[in-house]
C-alpha positions as CSV (number, residue, x, y, z in Angstrom):
1,X,6.2,2.6,32.0
2,X,4.2,-0.5,31.5
3,X,0.8,-1.2,30.1
4,X,-1.5,-4.3,30.1
5,X,-4.1,-5.1,27.5
6,X,-5.6,-8.0,29.5
7,X,-8.9,-6.1,29.7
8,X,-9.0,-5.9,25.9
9,X,-8.5,-9.7,25.6
10,X,-11.2,-10.4,28.2
11,X,-13.6,-8.0,26.4
12,X,-13.0,-9.8,23.1
13,X,-13.7,-13.2,24.7
14,X,-17.0,-11.8,26.2
15,X,-18.0,-10.5,22.8
16,X,-16.9,-13.7,21.1
17,X,-14.6,-11.7,18.8
18,X,-11.2,-12.9,17.6
19,X,-8.1,-10.8,17.6
20,X,-8.0,-11.0,13.8
21,X,-11.6,-9.7,13.6
22,X,-10.7,-6.8,15.8
23,X,-7.6,-6.1,13.7
24,X,-9.7,-6.0,10.5
25,X,-12.6,-4.0,11.9
26,X,-10.2,-1.4,13.5
27,X,-8.0,-1.3,10.4
28,X,-4.8,-1.9,12.3
29,X,-1.6,-3.5,11.0
30,X,-0.6,-7.1,12.0
31,X,2.6,-5.8,13.7
32,X,0.5,-3.5,15.9
33,X,-1.6,-6.5,17.0
34,X,1.7,-8.2,17.9
35,X,2.7,-5.2,20.0
36,X,-0.7,-5.4,21.8
37,X,-0.1,-9.1,22.4
38,X,3.2,-8.3,24.0
39,X,1.8,-5.5,26.2
40,X,3.9,-3.0,24.4
41,X,3.0,0.7,23.9
42,X,0.9,1.6,20.9
43,X,-0.2,5.0,19.7
44,X,-3.3,6.8,21.0
45,X,-4.7,6.6,17.4
46,X,-4.7,2.8,17.6
47,X,-6.4,2.8,21.0
48,X,-9.0,5.3,19.6
49,X,-9.7,3.0,16.7
50,X,-10.1,0.0,19.0
51,X,-12.4,1.9,21.4
52,X,-14.5,3.1,18.4
53,X,-15.0,-0.4,17.1
54,X,-15.8,-1.8,20.6
55,X,-17.8,1.2,21.8
56,X,-15.6,1.4,24.9
57,X,-13.3,3.8,26.8
58,X,-9.5,3.5,27.2
59,X,-9.9,2.2,30.7
60,X,-12.0,-0.7,29.4
61,X,-9.2,-2.0,27.2
62,X,-5.9,-1.0,28.8
63,X,-4.4,-0.6,32.3
64,X,-1.3,1.2,33.5
65,X,1.0,-1.1,35.6
66,X,3.4,0.6,38.0
67,X,6.7,-1.3,37.5
68,X,8.1,0.1,40.8
69,X,5.7,-2.0,43.0
């Protein structure tokens, strides 16, 4: 299973928010931000925190990538 957080990074650019600002506002650990940067899986709790801070839905910040294609 693969996931991409490109939508999250584009959204942050549009809102002129840095990754560090997001990390602090969402109260997530630095190593979790590293996982997001590497397109690694994170818990639903983390995604919920990010969605709450940004006022978005999961589909606005993450995308499932089918590795078989």
